[in-house]
C-alpha positions as CSV (number, residue, x, y, z in Angstrom):
1,M,-4.0,10.2,-16.5
2,T,-6.3,9.4,-13.5
3,Q,-8.6,6.4,-13.2
4,R,-10.5,5.0,-10.2
5,F,-8.9,1.8,-8.8
6,P,-9.8,-0.3,-5.7
7,F,-7.1,1.2,-3.4
8,H,-7.6,2.2,0.2
9,T,-4.3,4.1,0.8
10,L,-2.7,4.6,-2.6
11,E,-4.0,7.0,-5.3
12,P,-2.1,6.5,-8.5
13,T,-1.9,9.0,-11.4
14,F,0.1,8.3,-14.6
15,F,1.4,11.6,-15.7
16,S,2.3,10.5,-19.2
17,G,0.9,9.4,-22.5
18,L,1.7,6.1,-24.2
19,L,4.8,7.6,-26.0
20,D,5.9,10.1,-23.3
21,D,8.7,9.4,-20.8
22,P,7.0,7.3,-18.0
23,V,6.1,9.2,-14.8
24,L,3.9,7.4,-12.2
25,H,2.8,9.5,-9.2
26,L,1.3,8.0,-6.0
27,T,-0.5,10.0,-3.3
28,I,-0.6,8.4,0.1
29,R,-4.1,9.4,1.2
30,P,-3.8,9.5,5.0
31,T,-0.7,11.8,4.9
32,G,-0.9,13.5,1.5
33,K,2.7,12.5,0.8
34,G,3.6,12.0,-2.8
35,L,5.9,9.4,-4.3
36,L,7.3,9.4,-7.9
37,L,8.4,6.4,-9.9
38,D,10.9,7.5,-12.5
39,C,11.7,11.1,-13.3
40,G,12.1,11.7,-17.1
41,R,10.4,14.8,-18.6
42,I,8.4,16.2,-15.7
43,H,8.2,19.9,-16.6
44,H,4.4,19.5,-17.0
45,L,3.9,18.5,-13.3
46,A,2.4,21.3,-11.2
47,K,4.6,22.9,-8.6
48,R,2.3,21.7,-5.8
49,V,2.8,18.1,-7.1
50,M,6.6,18.6,-6.9
51,K,6.4,20.0,-3.4
52,S,4.3,17.1,-2.2
53,L,6.9,14.6,-3.1
54,S,8.8,12.9,-0.3
55,T,10.4,10.0,-2.1
56,L,11.5,9.1,-5.6
57,F,12.0,5.6,-6.9
58,I,14.2,5.5,-10.1
59,S,14.4,2.4,-12.3
60,H,17.7,3.4,-13.9
61,A,19.5,6.5,-15.0
62,H,18.9,6.5,-18.8
63,M,17.9,10.0,-19.8
64,D,14.2,9.3,-20.4
65,H,13.9,8.1,-16.8
66,F,16.2,10.5,-14.9
67,M,16.7,13.8,-16.8
68,G,13.8,15.4,-14.9
69,I,15.8,15.3,-11.6
70,D,17.1,18.8,-12.5
71,T,13.6,20.1,-12.8
72,F,12.7,18.4,-9.5
73,I,15.7,19.9,-7.7
74,R,14.8,23.4,-9.1
75,S,11.3,23.0,-7.7
76,V,12.1,21.8,-4.2
77,H,15.6,22.8,-3.2
78,V,14.5,25.7,-1.0
79,A,11.9,23.5,0.9
80,P,13.0,22.7,4.5
81,K,12.7,18.9,4.3
82,T,14.7,15.7,3.5
83,I,13.8,13.9,0.3
84,D,14.7,10.2,-0.2
85,I,15.7,9.0,-3.7
86,Y,16.1,5.2,-4.3
87,G,17.7,3.7,-7.4
88,P,20.2,1.1,-8.7
89,P,23.8,1.0,-7.8
90,G,25.7,4.0,-9.0
91,L,22.8,6.5,-8.5
92,T,24.6,8.3,-5.7
93,K,27.6,8.9,-7.9
94,K,25.3,10.4,-10.6
95,M,23.5,12.6,-8.1
96,T,27.0,13.8,-6.9
97,C,27.8,14.9,-10.4
98,K,24.4,16.5,-11.0
99,L,24.6,18.6,-7.8
100,A,28.2,19.5,-8.4
101,G,27.3,21.0,-11.8
102,Y,25.8,24.0,-10.1
103,D,27.1,26.9,-7.9
104,W,25.4,26.8,-4.5
105,N,27.1,29.8,-2.9
106,L,23.8,31.3,-1.9
107,A,22.6,28.2,0.1
108,E,20.4,28.9,3.0
109,P,20.0,27.1,6.4
110,T,16.4,26.2,5.4
111,W,17.2,24.4,2.2
112,C,16.2,20.8,1.7
113,S,18.5,17.8,1.8
114,F,18.6,14.7,-0.4
115,R,19.1,11.2,1.0
116,V,20.1,8.9,-1.9
117,H,19.9,5.2,-1.6
118,D,21.8,2.8,-3.9
119,V,19.8,-0.4,-3.8
120,C,22.3,-3.3,-4.2
121,A,21.6,-7.0,-4.3
122,D,22.3,-7.6,-0.6
123,C,22.4,-4.1,1.0
124,I,21.3,-0.4,0.6
125,E,24.1,2.2,0.6
126,T,23.0,5.7,1.6
127,A,24.6,9.1,1.2
128,I,23.3,12.5,2.3
129,F,23.5,15.8,0.4
130,P,22.6,18.6,2.9
131,G,21.2,21.7,1.2
132,P,22.5,24.1,3.9
133,E,26.0,22.9,3.0
134,G,25.6,23.4,-0.7
135,F,24.7,19.7,-1.3
136,I,28.2,18.4,-0.6
137,R,28.1,14.6,-0.4
138,R,28.2,13.1,3.1
139,S,28.6,9.5,3.9
140,G,25.5,7.7,5.3
141,D,24.7,4.2,6.5
142,T,24.9,0.8,4.8
143,V,22.2,-1.6,5.8
144,L,21.7,-5.2,4.9
145,R,18.7,-6.3,2.8
146,P,17.2,-9.5,4.4
147,D,14.5,-9.5,1.8
148,R,13.1,-7.4,-1.2
149,T,11.8,-4.6,1.0
150,I,13.5,-1.3,0.6
151,Y,11.0,1.2,2.1
152,L,8.4,0.8,4.8
153,D,6.2,3.2,6.7
154,E,2.8,2.9,8.4
155,Q,0.8,2.9,5.2
156,I,2.9,1.2,2.5
157,K,5.7,-1.2,1.7
158,V,8.0,-0.9,-1.3
159,E,9.8,-3.9,-2.6
160,A,12.4,-4.0,-5.5
161,E,14.2,-6.5,-7.6
162,Q,17.3,-5.7,-9.8
163,C,16.7,-6.8,-13.4
164,D,19.0,-6.7,-16.5
165,H,18.7,-3.9,-19.1
166,K,22.3,-4.3,-20.1
167,I,22.7,-2.1,-17.0
168,P,20.9,-2.7,-13.6
169,S,17.3,-1.6,-13.7
170,L,15.0,-1.8,-10.7
171,V,11.4,-3.0,-10.8
172,Y,9.1,-2.1,-7.9
173,R,6.0,-3.4,-6.1
174,I,4.2,-0.9,-3.9
175,S,1.8,-2.6,-1.4
176,E,-0.8,-1.1,0.9
177,L,-0.3,-2.3,4.5
178,P,-3.4,-3.5,6.5
179,S,-5.3,-0.6,8.0
180,F,-7.4,-0.5,11.1
181,L,-10.9,-1.8,10.1
182,V,-13.6,-3.1,12.4
183,D,-16.4,-5.5,11.2
184,E,-19.7,-4.4,12.8
185,E,-21.1,-7.9,12.6
186,K,-18.1,-9.4,14.4
187,L,-18.2,-6.7,17.0
188,H,-21.9,-7.4,17.7
189,R,-21.3,-11.2,17.9
190,A,-18.5,-10.6,20.4
191,G,-20.9,-8.6,22.6
192,L,-18.8,-5.5,22.3
193,V,-20.1,-1.9,22.1
194,R,-18.4,0.9,20.2
195,G,-16.6,3.5,22.2
196,N,-13.4,5.5,22.7
197,W,-11.7,2.1,23.4
198,L,-11.6,1.5,19.7
199,R,-9.5,4.6,19.1
200,I,-7.2,3.4,21.9
201,L,-7.0,-0.1,20.4
202,K,-5.9,1.5,17.1
203,K,-3.1,3.2,19.0
204,H,-2.2,-0.1,20.6
205,L,-1.7,-1.6,17.2
206,Y,-0.4,1.3,15.0
207,G,0.7,3.9,17.4
208,S,3.0,4.4,20.4
209,K,1.3,2.0,22.8
210,Q,2.4,-1.6,23.1
211,A,0.1,-4.2,21.5
212,N,0.2,-6.4,24.6
213,E,-0.9,-3.8,27.1
214,P,-4.2,-4.5,28.8
215,L,-7.2,-2.5,27.4
216,K,-10.5,-1.6,28.9
217,V,-13.4,-2.3,26.5
218,L,-17.2,-1.9,26.6
219,R,-19.2,-5.1,26.7
220,R,-23.0,-5.7,26.7
221,Q,-24.3,-7.7,29.7
222,G,-28.1,-8.0,29.4
223,E,-29.5,-4.5,29.4
224,D,-26.3,-3.0,30.8
225,I,-23.0,-2.0,29.3
226,V,-20.0,-2.6,31.5
227,E,-16.2,-2.1,31.3
228,E,-14.0,-5.2,30.9
229,L,-10.3,-5.5,30.9
230,V,-8.8,-7.4,27.9
231,E,-5.3,-8.7,28.5
232,N,-4.3,-9.1,24.9
233,P,-5.7,-6.4,22.6
234,A,-4.0,-7.9,19.5
235,N,-5.9,-11.1,19.8
236,L,-9.1,-9.2,20.3
237,Y,-8.6,-7.2,17.1
238,E,-8.1,-10.5,15.2
239,R,-11.6,-11.5,16.3
240,I,-13.3,-8.2,15.2
241,C,-11.3,-6.9,12.3
242,G,-12.8,-6.3,9.0
243,E,-11.3,-7.5,5.7
244,H,-10.5,-5.6,2.6
245,P,-8.4,-7.0,-0.3
246,A,-4.7,-6.3,-0.2
247,A,-4.0,-3.8,-3.0
248,S,-0.7,-3.3,-4.7
249,I,1.0,-1.7,-7.8
250,G,3.7,-3.2,-9.9
251,Y,6.0,-1.0,-12.0
252,I,8.1,-2.7,-14.7
253,T,10.1,-0.8,-17.3
254,D,13.3,-1.3,-19.4
255,I,14.1,-4.9,-18.9
256,G,15.0,-7.7,-21.3
257,F,12.8,-10.7,-21.7
258,T,15.2,-13.2,-20.2
259,G,14.6,-16.2,-17.9
260,K,16.2,-14.6,-14.9
261,N,14.3,-11.4,-15.3
262,I,11.0,-13.2,-15.7
263,E,11.6,-15.4,-12.7
264,K,12.3,-12.3,-10.5
265,I,9.2,-10.5,-11.9
266,V,6.8,-13.4,-11.4
267,N,8.0,-13.9,-7.8
268,L,7.7,-10.2,-7.0
269,M,4.6,-9.1,-9.0
270,K,2.2,-12.1,-9.1
271,G,-1.3,-11.0,-8.2
272,V,-0.8,-7.2,-8.2
273,T,-3.9,-5.1,-8.4
274,L,-2.5,-2.7,-11.1
275,L,0.5,-3.6,-13.3
276,V,2.1,-0.6,-15.0
277,C,4.4,-2.2,-17.6
278,E,6.5,-1.1,-20.5
279,C,5.7,-2.3,-24.0
280,S,8.3,-0.7,-26.1
281,F,7.9,-2.7,-29.4
282,L,5.2,-4.3,-31.5
283,R,5.3,-7.9,-32.4
284,Q,7.0,-7.4,-35.8
285,D,10.0,-5.8,-34.0
286,K,10.7,-8.5,-31.5
287,E,14.3,-8.7,-32.6
288,K,14.8,-5.0,-31.8
289,A,13.3,-5.6,-28.4
290,R,15.8,-8.4,-27.8
291,M,18.8,-6.3,-29.0
292,S,17.8,-3.3,-26.8
293,A,16.7,-5.3,-23.8
294,H,13.1,-4.2,-23.9
295,L,9.7,-5.9,-24.0
296,C,7.4,-6.4,-27.1
297,T,3.7,-7.1,-27.2
298,D,4.2,-10.9,-27.3
299,D,6.3,-10.6,-24.1
300,V,3.8,-8.5,-22.4
301,N,1.0,-10.9,-23.2
302,I,3.0,-13.7,-21.5
303,L,3.6,-11.6,-18.5
304,A,0.0,-10.5,-18.1
305,D,-1.1,-14.2,-18.3
306,R,1.4,-15.3,-15.7
307,L,0.8,-12.3,-13.3
308,R,-3.0,-11.9,-13.7
309,P,-3.3,-8.3,-12.4
310,R,-6.7,-6.9,-12.1
311,F,-5.7,-3.9,-14.2
312,F,-3.0,-3.6,-16.8
313,L,-1.6,-0.3,-18.1
314,P,0.9,-0.5,-20.9
315,M,3.4,2.4,-21.3
316,H,6.7,3.6,-22.8
317,L,5.9,2.6,-26.5
318,S,8.8,3.5,-28.8
319,K,8.4,6.8,-30.6
320,S,9.1,5.0,-33.8
321,Y,5.4,4.1,-33.8
322,I,4.2,7.7,-33.6
323,H,1.8,7.2,-36.5
324,T,0.9,3.6,-35.8
325,W,0.6,3.7,-32.0
326,E,-2.9,2.3,-31.8
327,R,-1.7,-1.0,-33.2
328,L,-0.3,-1.7,-29.7
329,Y,-3.9,-2.2,-28.4
330,D,-4.7,-4.5,-31.3
331,E,-1.8,-6.8,-30.4
332,L,-2.5,-7.0,-26.6
333,E,-4.2,-10.3,-25.8
334,L,-5.0,-10.1,-22.1
335,P,-6.8,-12.7,-19.9
336,S,-10.5,-12.0,-19.6
337,S,-10.0,-11.2,-15.9
338,V,-7.6,-8.4,-16.6
339,T,-8.9,-4.9,-17.4
340,L,-6.9,-2.9,-19.9
341,V,-6.2,0.8,-19.1
342,R,-5.7,2.8,-22.3
343,L,-3.5,5.9,-22.6
344,P,-3.7,8.6,-25.2
345,K,-0.7,9.0,-27.5
346,Y,0.7,12.0,-25.6
347,L,-0.2,14.0,-22.5
348,T,2.7,16.5,-22.9
349,P,2.9,18.6,-26.1
350,Q,3.5,16.5,-29.1
351,P,6.9,17.1,-30.9
352,L,6.6,18.7,-34.3
353,L,7.9,17.0,-37.4
354,P,9.7,19.2,-39.9
355,C,6.8,18.9,-42.4
356,E,4.3,20.0,-39.7
357,A,6.4,23.0,-38.7
358,R,6.6,24.1,-42.4
359,K,2.8,23.7,-42.6
360,I,2.3,25.9,-39.6
361,A,4.7,28.5,-41.0
362,R,2.8,28.6,-44.3
363,Q,-0.5,29.1,-42.4
364,G,0.9,31.9,-40.4
């Protein structure tokens, strides 16, 4: 499901209905790279979507969040690239078992490799599975985690916290990084004139050049335009840069409504632009939510009030509500500043009940 959101770099698409296995796809607009959050049933994703993926972020390895990894491997294993997969501790062991379950005697030198990262509380442990070697596990690096950041490039930052779902389950915040933007009014007030120097300034700040290298700019002097050497381009950019709101996406699924979990989520997610959050149970089944370490509508209302996202997308409703799924929207009580994003019941083909199958057979 696609909806317009106020993002500059990220383009989110939720490839699931309310009762489907959750699959959130993010396109990074400047590069066209694709990211996937969770990987349950993904057979309905187009092959071009699969091939665009460079990184997967897995919340945990329950079947409805991880079973699609086989479909993903089938779609990309012959592509000549390295794909990163992040998840909770133990994910590398599960990928080892997955890949060892197939015969790879026909492996080619151009096949892809998987780089799997176990996100632990204080470090990230990495292992490599090279396709040309038949995806045999190779040891990688272990790096310390000074903060919540687990992934960083020129466009986005991904942060994660480990929550409790009776097993470790990761929640993610994906944030756009500031992009190069010049305010025309500030440029005019500074007496500066547009030119190729702005492209060079961008390279100073985001490219291979050093930010403190002197830079020749164009300045207006009366009726003339002259070149002037600026010793500190970074300070110059602070004076002329434009502003756009920082945008981010929060992804929360399969956690219990406990004090520790809520504290972690509030610290990580407060003020996100779009919150994609599980709501597995209705109010009447709060006890079931507690027993299975999921959230119910009352829990989600509390989270939405504390986090105050601009947009809120509930997902991952229990299939036990297949005939009463619309009650979820009746029980959501969001702050007036929060826009609710509604999903249809299913995007993938709806399972047939026995009575429905018999009805179709009679009609045939």
